[in-house]
C-alpha positions as CSV (number, residue, x, y, z in Angstrom):
1,X,-1.0,-7.7,-11.4
2,X,2.3,-6.5,-13.1
3,X,0.7,-2.9,-13.2
4,X,0.4,-3.0,-9.7
5,X,3.8,-4.6,-8.7
6,X,5.3,-1.7,-10.9
7,X,3.5,1.0,-9.2
8,X,4.4,-0.7,-5.8
9,X,8.1,-0.7,-6.8
10,X,7.8,2.9,-8.1
11,X,6.7,4.0,-4.8
12,X,9.4,2.2,-2.8
13,X,12.0,3.5,-5.1
14,X,10.6,7.2,-4.7
15,X,10.7,6.5,-1.0
16,X,14.3,5.1,-1.1
17,X,15.4,8.3,-2.5
18,X,13.7,10.5,-0.2
19,X,15.0,8.5,2.7
20,X,18.8,8.6,1.4
21,X,18.1,12.6,0.8
22,X,17.1,12.9,4.2
23,X,19.8,10.4,5.8
24,X,22.7,12.2,3.9
25,X,21.5,15.8,4.9
26,X,21.4,14.6,8.5
27,X,17.6,15.2,9.0
28,X,17.3,11.3,9.8
29,X,19.5,9.3,11.9
30,X,22.3,7.3,10.1
31,X,22.5,3.5,10.9
32,X,25.3,2.2,13.1
33,X,28.7,1.6,11.4
34,X,28.3,0.2,8.2
35,X,24.9,-0.6,8.2
36,X,23.7,2.8,6.8
37,X,22.8,1.1,3.3
38,X,20.5,-1.5,4.8
39,X,18.9,1.1,7.4
40,X,17.9,3.3,4.1
41,X,16.3,0.4,2.6
42,X,14.3,-0.8,5.7
43,X,13.2,2.8,6.6
44,X,12.1,3.2,3.0
45,X,10.4,-0.1,3.1
46,X,8.6,1.2,6.4
47,X,7.6,4.4,5.0
48,X,6.4,2.8,1.5
49,X,4.2,0.0,2.7
50,X,1.5,2.4,4.3
51,X,1.7,4.6,1.3
52,X,1.2,1.8,-1.0
53,X,-1.6,0.5,1.1
54,X,-3.5,3.7,0.9
55,X,-2.5,5.0,-2.6
56,X,-2.8,1.9,-4.8
57,X,-6.1,0.4,-3.2
58,X,-8.2,0.7,-6.4
59,X,-5.4,-1.0,-8.1
60,X,-4.9,-3.7,-5.6
61,X,-8.8,-4.3,-5.7
62,X,-8.7,-4.7,-9.4
63,X,-5.8,-7.3,-9.4
64,X,-7.4,-9.3,-6.8
65,X,-10.5,-9.4,-8.8
66,X,-8.5,-10.7,-11.8
67,X,-7.0,-13.3,-9.4
68,X,-10.2,-14.4,-8.2
69,X,-11.6,-14.8,-11.7
70,X,-8.6,-17.1,-12.8
71,X,-9.0,-19.2,-9.9
72,X,-12.9,-19.5,-10.7
73,X,-12.0,-20.3,-14.3
74,X,-9.4,-23.2,-13.2
75,X,-11.8,-24.6,-10.4
76,X,-14.6,-24.9,-13.2
77,X,-12.0,-26.5,-15.7
78,X,-11.1,-29.0,-13.1
79,X,-14.6,-29.8,-12.2
80,X,-15.5,-30.4,-16.1
81,X,-12.5,-32.5,-16.4
82,X,-13.4,-34.5,-13.5
83,X,-17.0,-35.0,-14.6
84,X,-15.5,-35.9,-18.0
85,X,-13.6,-38.6,-16.5
86,X,-16.6,-39.7,-14.2
87,X,-18.8,-40.0,-17.3
88,X,-16.0,-42.1,-19.5
89,X,-15.9,-44.4,-16.1
90,X,-19.4,-44.8,-16.0
91,X,-19.8,-45.6,-19.5
92,X,-16.9,-48.1,-19.7
93,X,-18.5,-49.8,-16.4
94,X,-22.0,-50.1,-18.1
95,X,-20.4,-51.6,-21.5
96,X,-18.4,-54.2,-19.2
97,X,-21.6,-55.2,-17.4
98,X,-23.7,-55.1,-20.7
99,X,-20.7,-57.4,-22.1
100,X,-21.0,-59.7,-18.9
101,X,-24.8,-60.3,-19.0
102,X,-24.6,-61.3,-22.8
103,X,-21.7,-64.2,-22.2
């Protein structure tokens, strides 16, 4: 997951540099008033999103597979703990019933 995040950040930074160059060279429009920095960041986000979507498809799939594996492992551990608690509770109740019958 960290690898995917760093790759996505790298694509954004690359787009930010390109957009900054285009805006300062006059090939792309400037923002209004003091909003030029925000305009450059938003334009870089808009450009980097589809690039990341296409270029990082395999890495995103690998990251999602790892996440699914972790979630499945946690679910299995929770189910095992739940069953262990049920077994302990059943044993305690059976022991209590057995004690009640012998008294």
